[in-house]
N, C-alpha and C positions, 0 to 999 in steps of 0.2 A: 843258664841250666835248666833243664826238663824239671820239672816239677815231679817229685817222685811220688808222693801222698797226693792224692787227689780226693778230698773229700766229697763222700756222697751226700745226698739230703741226710740231715739226722732229724728223726721225729721229734726228740725233745733232746733239751741239754740237761746236765747234772742237775741235779738237785738235793742241795744239802738236807740233810735226815731232818732237822729241826723244820723245815718249810713245808714237807707234804709226806705224809703217812704214806706208807704202802710203795713210795716212789723210791727207782733204783739209788741205792747210795754210793757214792764216790769211791768206797773201798770196795764195794761189788764191781763197780764199773773196772776198776783197775785190776780186780783178779781175772775178770772175765775177758779182758785185753791181754792181760800176760798168758792166758791159757790159748789164745789165738783168735778170739771172738773180733771179727773186723769191726762190726757195728759198735762195739763197746769202745775199740780205739776210736774210732770215728766221733763218739761222744766226747771221749777226752781230748780229742783234736780241738772239737768244736768249744768245748767248754774252757780250754787253756791257751788257745791261739792268741787271744789278745792280751795276755800276761807276757808271753814270749816274744810278742812283737813289740811291746813296750820296752822291754829289756833290751832286746836287738836294737831299737829305735833309739834308744839313750846311748850306744856305744859306737855303733859303727854306720858308715854313709847309709843314707837313704835307699840308694839305689841295690845296696847288698842286702836289706834286710828279708825280702820274700825269700830269695834263696837260701838265706840262714835259718829263716824258721822252718823250712822245708827238712834243711839238714839235722836240725835240734829233733823234729820229730822223727825223724828216721832212725836218730841215736836212741831216742825214747823207745820206738818200737822194737829195737834190737837189744836193748837192755832191760825191758820193762820186767822179764822175768828175774832180774836179780834184786829187784827191789822188795826189801824184806818188810817194811812197814807202810801200807798203803795211807796211813795219817801223813806219811813224809813226802808225798808225791808232789805237792807244790813246791817245797823247796827244793827237792830233788832236781825237778824240770827246770827250776829259776837257774839253779847251779850250772846244769847242763847248758843253757842259754847263755850264761855269764861266760862259761870256759869257751865256748863255741865263738861268741866274739873275740875274746881274747886270742884264741889261736888266729882267727881270722886277720885281726890287725896286725899279728906277728908276720904275716906273711907277705912277702914283696908283692905291691901292686904296682902295674905300671901305667900311668896316666897320660893319654894322649892329649897333645893340645889341640884345641877348637879352633878353626878360623875365627878372626876376627869380624868378619861379615855376617856371621850368624846373629839373628835377631834374639834379643834377650826374653827371659819369660815373663810372666805378668809379676806385678809388683807385690799381689797378695803372696804369690809362691815365694818370692825373695823374703818379704816379711816373716813368713811361716819358717822359711828355712833359717833364718836370723834368730828367731824366738827359740827354735829348736837349738842351736847353737849353744844358746845361753843355758837352756835347761841342760845339755849335756856337761855343762861345768858344774854343776849342783852337785852335793854329795849323793851317791849312790842312792841311799834310803829314800831320798826327797825325790830324786830324777825317775827311779822306776816307778814310785807311786803316783807321782804326777804326772808321767806319760800314759799310764793305766786310766787315769782318771781324765784328762783332757783330750787326749787322742781317741781313746776307744770308750769313754764315756762310762767307765766300770764305778759302781758305788762303793763307798766305803767298806761296807759288808762283803761286797763281791771281792774287792782287793784280798780283804782279811783271809777270807775263806780260800782262795785261790794260792796266796804265798805264805799262808802259816802264820802271818802276823796277828797280833790281838788287834780287835778293832780300836782299842786306844791308841796304838802305835800307829795305825795306819791314820786316825785322825791328827794326831800330832805331826807325822811326816807330810801330810798333805797341807797341814797350816804352816809350819815352818818353811816347807819347799815354795809355796805361795808367796810367803812373806819376803823370801830369798829372791825369787823370782821378780816380784814388784821392784824390790831394791835395784836389781841389775838392768831391768828393763828402763826404769825412771820413770 
C-alpha cells in the first residue's frame, strides 16, 4: 500500500504546557490541525506516531503495522474536526488505532506458502519475534505500555501524556507488565 501521509520535516515536537512556557500546547496544535493547518497535523503525527505504532504492533502482524499506522492517521485527518475535547485526543487516537487493528484482523487474509529452500532469517530476528508474540498475549494495558517503552523508548511521563493515563497508572502497568513478561520468558 502506498503511504498516503508522508511526513515532512517537523521543526519541533509537541511540548506539554508544563514543560515550556510559550510553546504551542497540544490543544492549540489539535485546533490548528482541525482547521486545516498541515504543519500542525505533521506535529501531531510526529508526536503520536510511536504510540499508534506500539498499539498496532501489539495486535497485528508486523508486516501490516506500517500501513495500518497510515490508515489510522488518515482516519484522524478526516475526523479531527469532530473531536470536541482536545484533551481527549490521545485516548481518541488510541481507540481509533485499536479499532483499526480489530477491523484488520476480521478481514480474511490469504497467506501464501513459501518454498522450503528459502534461507531463514537471523536468529536475533527470530528471538525478537518470539518475544513480541509473548508480549501480544499480555493484557492490553500492559502490552501497550510495554511496547511504547521497549520498542519506542518512550518515558513513563511521555506514555502518560500521550495515552491520557496517569503517571502512576503507567508505572504500575509497566511494572506488572515487565513482571509478567519475565515470568513468561522464564
